[in-house]
VOPAGU-2260 file (C-alpha; in pm, 1 decimal, decimal comma):
REM VOPAGU-2260
SITE   aa  ch    i         X         Y         Z
SITE  MET   A    0   12332,9   11672,7    9747,1
SITE  ILE   A    1   12218,7   11319,2    9648,9
SITE  THR   A    2   11909,7   11378,6    9391,0
SITE  GLN   A    3   11804,6   11007,8    9316,1
SITE  ILE   A    4   11680,1   10870,4    9650,9
SITE  LYS   A    5   11296,2   10917,2    9617,8
SITE  GLY   A    6   11163,6   10898,0    9963,6
SITE  LEU   A    7   11085,3   10578,3   10205,7
SITE  HIS   A    8   11091,6   10248,2   10091,7
SITE  HIS   A    9   11020,8   10012,2   10369,5
SITE  VAL   A   10   11033,7    9979,7   10743,3
SITE  THR   A   11   11167,1    9675,8   10875,1
SITE  ALA   A   12   11099,4    9576,7   11232,7
SITE  ILE   A   13   11082,8    9274,8   11513,8
SITE  ALA   A   14   10823,5    9096,9   11607,4
SITE  SER   A   15   10816,5    8807,9   11883,3
SITE  GLY   A   16   10616,8    8552,1   11682,1
SITE  PRO   A   17   10451,2    8535,8   11356,4
SITE  ARG   A   18   10061,5    8443,3   11374,0
SITE  GLU   A   19    9979,2    8786,6   11582,0
SITE  ASN   A   20   10176,6    8976,4   11361,8
SITE  ASN   A   21   10012,1    8896,3   11065,0
SITE  ASP   A   22    9688,2    8909,0   11187,7
SITE  PHE   A   23    9777,6    9221,3   11298,6
SITE  PHE   A   24    9864,6    9418,4   10978,3
SITE  THR   A   25    9610,0    9192,4   10748,9
SITE  GLN   A   26    9307,4    9217,7   10953,6
SITE  ILE   A   27    9364,5    9460,3   11168,9
SITE  MET   A   28    9502,7    9743,4   10991,3
SITE  GLY   A   29    9407,9    9598,6   10630,1
SITE  LEU   A   30    9715,8    9558,3   10457,7
SITE  ARG   A   31    9808,5    9268,7   10230,6
SITE  ARG   A   32   10064,8    9012,3   10320,2
SITE  ILE   A   33   10281,6    9037,4   10010,0
SITE  LYS   A   34   10576,6    8794,7   10059,6
SITE  LYS   A   35   10617,8    8531,3   10306,2
SITE  THR   A   36   10997,0    8471,1   10299,3
SITE  VAL   A   37   11296,6    8404,6   10547,8
SITE  ASN   A   38   11564,8    8621,7   10707,3
SITE  PHE   A   39   11797,4    8585,2   10410,4
SITE  ASP   A   40   12088,2    8591,2   10722,7
SITE  ASN   A   41   11894,7    8394,9   10960,2
SITE  PRO   A   42   11689,3    8172,5   10732,0
SITE  ASP   A   43   11511,3    8008,5   11017,9
SITE  VAL   A   44   11298,0    8313,4   11097,7
SITE  TYR   A   45   11040,6    8445,2   10864,8
SITE  HIS   A   46   11133,7    8760,6   10668,7
SITE  LEU   A   47   10681,9    8889,9   10620,2
SITE  TYR   A   48   10629,8    9195,8   10387,2
SITE  TYR   A   49   10301,4    9364,5   10396,2
SITE  GLY   A   50   10122,8    9663,5   10194,5
SITE  ASP   A   51    9919,1    9757,7    9907,4
SITE  ASN   A   52    9819,9    9423,6    9616,4
SITE  ILE   A   53   10134,3    9425,9    9482,5
SITE  GLY   A   54   10391,2    9591,3    9740,3
SITE  THR   A   55   10461,9    9943,1    9628,2
SITE  PRO   A   56   10750,6   10087,2    9747,4
SITE  GLY   A   57   10705,5   10344,5    9997,5
SITE  GLY   A   58   10399,5   10190,7   10164,6
SITE  VAL   A   59   10599,3    9809,0   10294,9
SITE  MET   A   60   10595,3    9706,3   10651,6
SITE  THR   A   61   10818,2    9380,1   10685,2
SITE  TYR   A   62   10859,0    9222,6   10997,4
SITE  PHE   A   63   11147,9    8967,6   11143,2
SITE  PRO   A   64   10943,1    8738,0   11374,5
SITE  PHE   A   65   11192,8    8593,0   11625,7
SITE  PRO   A   66   10944,6    8372,3   11841,2
SITE  GLU   A   67   10927,0    8465,2   12231,8
SITE  LYS   A   68   11202,6    8763,8   12170,0
SITE  ALA   A   69   11103,9    9009,1   12463,9
SITE  ARG   A   70   11025,8    9322,1   12400,4
SITE  GLY   A   71   11272,5    9632,5   12317,6
SITE  ARG   A   72   11325,2    9971,4   12572,4
SITE  PRO   A   73   11240,2   10228,9   12364,9
SITE  GLY   A   74   11479,8   10525,5   12379,7
SITE  THR   A   75   11724,6   10706,8   12135,2
SITE  GLY   A   76   11943,5   10615,7   11860,0
SITE  GLU   A   77   11616,4   10428,9   11685,3
SITE  VAL   A   78   11336,7   10473,9   11459,9
SITE  GLY   A   79   11086,9   10578,7   11751,5
SITE  LYS   A   80   10751,9   10566,4   11511,0
SITE  THR   A   81   10633,4   10493,9   11190,5
SITE  VAL   A   82   10325,0   10666,5   11084,4
SITE  PHE   A   83   10110,3   10573,4   10733,5
SITE  SER   A   84    9872,0   10789,3   10529,8
SITE  VAL   A   85    9500,4   10749,1   10535,5
SITE  PRO   A   86    9227,8   10976,1   10316,6
SITE  GLU   A   87    9133,5   11287,1   10410,5
SITE  GLY   A   88    8834,7   11225,7   10686,2
SITE  ALA   A   89    8924,1   10836,9   10773,8
SITE  LEU   A   90    9077,2   10892,6   11147,3
SITE  ALA   A   91    8746,7   10910,2   11300,7
SITE  TYR   A   92    8674,3   10565,7   11124,4
SITE  TRP   A   93    9028,1   10449,1   11212,8
SITE  GLN   A   94    8968,3   10522,3   11622,3
SITE  SER   A   95    8638,1   10382,1   11646,2
SITE  ARG   A   96    8833,7   10096,9   11455,9
SITE  MET   A   97    9053,1   10077,7   11681,3
SITE  GLU   A   98    8886,0   10128,0   12026,6
SITE  GLY   A   99    8658,1    9877,2   11920,1
SITE  LEU   A  100    8934,5    9632,1   11898,3
SITE  GLY   A  101    9061,5    9709,0   12209,8
SITE  LEU   A  102    9426,6    9836,6   12107,7
SITE  GLU   A  103    9690,3    9980,7   12350,4
SITE  GLY   A  104    9856,0   10314,1   12353,5
SITE  LEU   A  105    9548,4   10468,4   12151,8
SITE  ALA   A  106    9643,5   10864,3   12183,1
SITE  THR   A  107    9583,3   11176,4   11916,4
SITE  LYS   A  108    9874,4   11450,8   11888,9
SITE  GLU   A  109    9894,3   11739,9   11695,5
SITE  LEU   A  110   10205,3   11783,2   11494,5
SITE  PHE   A  111   10253,6   12023,2   11270,0
SITE  ASP   A  112    9892,2   12119,3   11247,6
SITE  ASP   A  113    9805,3   11781,7   11137,7
SITE  THR   A  114    9639,8   11516,8   11381,0
SITE  GLN   A  115    9819,3   11192,3   11481,5
SITE  LEU   A  116    9631,4   10893,7   11563,7
SITE  LEU   A  117    9900,9   10720,1   11770,3
SITE  PHE   A  118    9885,4   10346,4   11893,5
SITE  GLN   A  119   10088,2   10013,4   11943,3
SITE  GLY   A  120   10117,8    9694,7   11751,4
SITE  PRO   A  121   10119,9    9389,7   11949,5
SITE  ASP   A  122   10462,7    9409,0   12048,2
SITE  GLY   A  123   10431,0    9749,5   12166,8
SITE  ASP   A  124   10557,9    9875,7   11796,4
SITE  ARG   A  125   10483,4   10236,5   11793,8
SITE  LEU   A  126   10260,5   10378,2   11523,0
SITE  ALA   A  127   10049,0   10644,1   11416,8
SITE  LEU   A  128    9827,8   10749,0   11110,7
SITE  VAL   A  129    9771,8   11043,5   10989,3
SITE  GLU   A  130    9499,8   11186,6   10715,1
SITE  VAL   A  131    9683,4   11349,7   10362,6
SITE  PRO   A  132    9453,1   11487,2   10156,0
SITE  GLY   A  133    9460,2   11404,1    9771,3
SITE  ASP   A  134    9714,2   11113,9    9866,9
SITE  SER   A  135    9645,1   10889,0    9555,1
SITE  ARG   A  136    9907,8   10599,9    9565,0
SITE  PRO   A  137    9725,6   10285,3    9536,3
SITE  PHE   A  138    9577,2   10120,9    9823,1
SITE  ARG   A  139    9493,5    9743,5    9937,5
SITE  SER   A  140    9167,8    9674,7    9855,6
SITE  GLY   A  141    8958,3    9339,4    9935,1
SITE  SER   A  142    9004,1    9375,0   10305,3
SITE  ASP   A  143    8728,7    9447,2   10548,9
SITE  VAL   A  144    8829,0    9822,1   10602,3
SITE  PRO   A  145    8629,5   10043,5   10361,6
SITE  ASP   A  146    8848,4   10170,4   10088,6
SITE  GLU   A  147    8805,8   10533,0   10166,0
SITE  ALA   A  148    8981,1   10483,3   10475,2
SITE  ALA   A  149    9235,5   10214,3   10391,1
SITE  ILE   A  150    9595,5   10305,4   10432,4
SITE  ARG   A  151    9811,5   10437,1   10105,9
SITE  GLY   A  152   10184,8   10394,6   10245,7
SITE  PHE   A  153   10360,6   10577,4   10459,6
SITE  HIS   A  154   10348,6   10950,0   10586,5
SITE  SER   A  155   10662,2   10965,9   10739,4
SITE  VAL   A  156   10934,2   10794,0   11004,8
SITE  ALA   A  157   11062,2   11021,6   11334,1
SITE  LEU   A  158   11385,2   10968,1   11433,2
SITE  HIS   A  159   11498,7   10959,9   11799,6
SITE  LEU   A  160   11811,5   11134,5   11870,2
SITE  ARG   A  161   11980,0   11264,6   12174,5
SITE  ASP   A  162   12075,4   11532,2   11932,8
SITE  THR   A  163   12019,3   11561,3   11540,4
SITE  VAL   A  164   12269,5   11807,7   11435,3
SITE  ALA   A  165   12483,1   11506,6   11270,0
SITE  THR   A  166   12190,2   11347,0   11118,1
SITE  ALA   A  167   12053,0   11638,9   11034,5
SITE  GLU   A  168   12342,6   11711,5   10750,2
SITE  LEU   A  169   12329,8   11349,7   10667,1
SITE  MET   A  170   11948,9   11424,9   10585,5
SITE  HIS   A  171   12040,8   11756,1   10375,4
SITE  LEU   A  172   12311,6   11487,1   10202,0
SITE  MET   A  173   12085,1   11243,6   10122,1
SITE  GLY   A  174   11808,5   11532,1    9909,6
SITE  TYR   A  175   11600,2   11592,6   10212,0
SITE  GLU   A  176   11550,6   11999,0   10332,7
SITE  LEU   A  177   11406,3   12128,3   10570,2
SITE  ALA   A  178   11046,1   12157,6   10604,0
SITE  GLY   A  179   10957,4   12286,8   10958,7
SITE  GLN   A  180   11036,6   12290,1   11373,7
SITE  ASP   A  181   10760,5   12184,0   11616,1
SITE  GLY   A  182   10935,7   12172,4   11954,8
SITE  ASP   A  183   11231,3   11957,3   11979,2
SITE  ILE   A  184   11085,2   11803,7   11651,6
SITE  GLN   A  185   11272,8   11911,5   11288,7
SITE  ARG   A  186   11098,7   11768,9   10964,9
SITE  PHE   A  187   11271,6   11726,5   10654,0
SITE  SER   A  188   11064,3   11630,3   10342,2
SITE  ARG   A  189   11154,1   11561,0    9944,4
SITE  ALA   A  190   10912,7   11816,2    9719,7
SITE  ASP   A  191   11002,1   11494,0    9458,7
SITE  SER   A  192   10921,6   11209,1    9686,9
SITE  ASN   A  193   10700,5   10866,8    9620,2
SITE  GLY   A  194   10455,0   11009,0    9865,4
SITE  ALA   A  195   10634,1   10883,7   10160,2
SITE  GLY   A  196   10893,6   11158,9   10193,9
SITE  ILE   A  197   10915,0   11284,5   10522,3
SITE  VAL   A  198   11166,2   11228,1   10823,0
SITE  ASP   A  199   11100,6   11373,7   11189,1
SITE  LEU   A  200   11413,1   11384,1   11416,1
SITE  HIS   A  201   11283,0   11437,3   11749,4
SITE  ARG   A  202   11565,7   11556,0   11972,8
SITE  LEU   A  203   11558,3   11404,4   12341,1
SITE  PRO   A  204   11888,7   11466,0   12477,6
SITE  GLY   A  205   11772,2   11332,7   12858,9
SITE  GLU   A  206   11659,1   11017,9   12728,8
SITE  GLU   A  207   11840,8   10693,8   12772,6
SITE  PRO   A  208   11962,5   10463,8   12434,8
SITE  ALA   A  209   11716,8   10235,7   12263,3
SITE  ASP   A  210   11779,8    9848,5   12359,4
SITE  GLN   A  211   11566,1    9641,7   12026,3
SITE  GLY   A  212   11357,9    9337,6   12108,7
SITE  ALA   A  213   11041,5    9286,9   11988,9
SITE  GLY   A  214   10877,4    9604,6   11868,8
SITE  SER   A  215   11160,1    9784,8   11723,6
SITE  VAL   A  216   11202,1    9884,5   11399,7
SITE  HIS   A  217   11534,6    9703,0   11255,7
SITE  HIS   A  218   11629,4    9956,7   10981,5
SITE  VAL   A  219   11457,9   10209,0   10742,1
SITE  ALA   A  220   11527,8   10193,0   10399,3
SITE  PHE   A  221   11492,0   10485,0   10132,2
SITE  ALA   A  222   11381,5   10413,7    9774,2
SITE  VAL   A  223   11565,8   10460,8    9460,8
SITE  ALA   A  224   11470,0   10352,2    9108,8
SITE  ASP   A  225   11745,4   10117,9    8998,0
SITE  ARG   A  226   12086,6    9975,8    9066,5
SITE  LYS   A  227   12245,5   10276,3    8841,9
SITE  ASP   A  228   12095,4   10512,6    9103,4
SITE  GLN   A  229   12156,5   10311,7    9382,7
SITE  LEU   A  230   12530,2   10285,3    9302,6
SITE  SER   A  231   12556,7   10651,1    9245,6
SITE  VAL   A  232   12411,6   10686,0    9607,3
SITE  ARG   A  233   12644,9   10458,4    9745,4
SITE  GLN   A  234   12963,3   10623,4    9627,7
SITE  ALA   A  235   12782,5   10992,7    9702,1
SITE  ILE   A  236   12741,1   10801,4   10096,2
SITE  SER   A  237   13091,0   10661,3   10137,2
SITE  ASP   A  238   13261,3   10999,9   10012,1
SITE  ALA   A  239   13118,3   11156,6   10280,6
SITE  GLY   A  240   13280,8   10934,8   10507,9
SITE  TYR   A  241   13026,1   10657,2   10603,3
SITE  LYS   A  242   13114,2   10270,1   10547,5
SITE  VAL   A  243   12872,7   10169,5   10322,8
SITE  THR   A  244   12749,6    9783,0   10264,6
SITE  GLU   A  245   12876,8    9618,5    9886,7
SITE  VAL   A  246   12542,0    9552,2    9694,3
SITE  ILE   A  247   12345,2    9285,7    9838,3
SITE  ASP   A  248   12070,4    9096,8    9636,6
SITE  ARG   A  249   11748,8    9070,1    9865,7
SITE  ASN   A  250   11512,9    8890,3    9568,1
SITE  TYR   A  251   11286,5    9156,0    9511,9
SITE  PHE   A  252   11526,3    9463,3    9580,5
SITE  TRP   A  253   11940,4    9555,9    9585,6
SITE  ALA   A  254   12039,9    9681,5    9917,3
SITE  ILE   A  255   12308,5    9863,4   10073,2
SITE  TYR   A  256   12339,7    9949,1   10467,1
SITE  PHE   A  257   12513,4   10233,2   10643,0
SITE  LYS   A  258   12467,0   10326,3   10959,3
SITE  THR   A  259   12397,1   10725,6   11077,9
SITE  PRO   A  260   12577,3   10885,6   11309,1
SITE  GLU   A  261   12359,6   10805,2   11622,0
SITE  GLY   A  262   12380,0   10400,1   11549,4
SITE  ILE   A  263   12023,2   10396,6   11330,1
SITE  LEU   A  264   12031,4   10144,7   11070,6
SITE  PHE   A  265   11949,6   10280,1   10729,8
SITE  GLU   A  266   11914,7   10101,5   10381,2
SITE  VAL   A  267   11890,2   10241,8   10031,6
SITE  ALA   A  268   11690,8    9991,5    9835,5
SITE  THR   A  269   11596,8    9949,9    9430,4
SITE  ASP   A  270   11262,9    9983,7    9326,9
SITE  GLU   A  271   11303,7    9660,7    9104,3
SITE  PRO   A  272   11208,9    9390,7    9044,3
SITE  GLY   A  273   10983,8    9415,9    9322,7
SITE  PHE   A  274   10746,7    9165,3    9471,3
SITE  VAL   A  275   10564,8    9005,3    9128,9
SITE  HIS   A  276   10850,9    8920,3    8957,6
SITE  ASP   A  277   10795,0    8530,2    9116,4
SITE  GLU   A  278   10445,3    8496,9    9218,4
SITE  ASP   A  279   10123,0    8573,1    9011,2
SITE  ILE   A  280    9961,1    8904,1    9147,7
SITE  ALA   A  281    9661,1    8668,8    9282,1
SITE  HIS   A  282    9836,1    8481,0    9518,9
SITE  LEU   A  283   10143,9    8713,6    9650,2
SITE  GLY   A  284   10253,5    8597,1   10008,0
SITE  GLU   A  285   10099,9    8279,4   10024,4
SITE  ALA   A  286   10377,1    8029,1    9915,6
SITE  LEU   A  287   10680,3    8034,7   10136,5
SITE  LYS   A  288   10999,8    8188,8    9888,9
SITE  LEU   A  289   11321,7    8077,4    9960,6
SITE  PRO   A  290   11636,6    8240,5    9786,7
SITE  ALA   A  291   11848,2    8007,7    9575,7
SITE  GLN   A  292   12095,2    7977,7    9837,6
SITE  HIS   A  293   11831,1    7875,2   10070,8
SITE  GLU   A  294   11639,4    7680,0    9876,5
SITE  HIS   A  295   11800,6    7316,2   10006,3
SITE  LEU   A  296   11614,0    7400,5   10382,0
SITE  ARG   A  297   11284,9    7432,0   10220,5
SITE  SER   A  298   11176,6    7064,4   10344,3
SITE  ARG   A  299   11319,2    7172,2   10718,7
SITE  LEU   A  300   11204,0    7508,7   10736,7
SITE  GLU   A  301   10852,1    7420,9   10609,6
SITE  GLU   A  302   10815,5    7188,3   10872,4
SITE  SER   A  303   10991,8    7395,7   11165,0
SITE  LEU   A  304   10822,5    7713,7   11075,2
SITE  PRO   A  305   10495,4    7818,6   11249,1
SITE  ALA   A  306   10199,7    7807,5   10995,1
SITE  ILE   A  307   10099,5    8105,4   10859,3
SITE  THR   A  308    9726,5    8063,2   10607,5
SITE  ASP   A  309    9541,1    8357,6   10629,1
């Protein structure tokens, strides 16, 4: 069993345009844009990162905004829901806020003795909030969301699957234990997590496979402290028969990738070096940051990428 994984690191999804995506997460959700860079594998597209004031792992939501990208079709073989943690008593504030803003998909759902507030992002992104008493993780201060209601990071992700057996075995390998079952949903968790230690497996045998597009999650990343721990995880995953990439430098973390039995892309990312090593904390997310291999494209990219000013 792998012991080095400490919970979620980030969740990366797809959007149809950068401005609406940025406005949703910074103005409606009250998160901070902590990095404005590009998709390292496709530098003509932004990679936008949102989180608390410094981008603490376990609460970083990121997006590849492909202009005019068609919406994805929900189904199996994908991350079907991303859930954020808010303080006890905060759901009433968020429900009122979202009703006033006319958000789509607003509903409540009881799951594992908690109430989830479901809603959709600008591309039909399937999101939720849940109250977590005593969650003392950092939060984004300085937005118009009051501190006592501000998002504290991720609570969980839900994987939508035709069958859960093989993925449950993978979760056990990754150090997660079965914490409970609610209907067709199995909850796996880590007792020693970074606060974002829950993965729900939702069995949906009658659903068609998902078709990825705007509003879909591209991949989910799990956190390890450093490169030494990452190499240990890589070896264990490889020994279990999974095809794992070599370590890739993503500037703000090192990453490895592999696919689950139903084709969901998993990443294991290091907490180091973090998002503040190349920008002053007071100005995170303001300038366009490019990796060294794409610096020669700066003039063209600054002209072609849509302006994001706030």
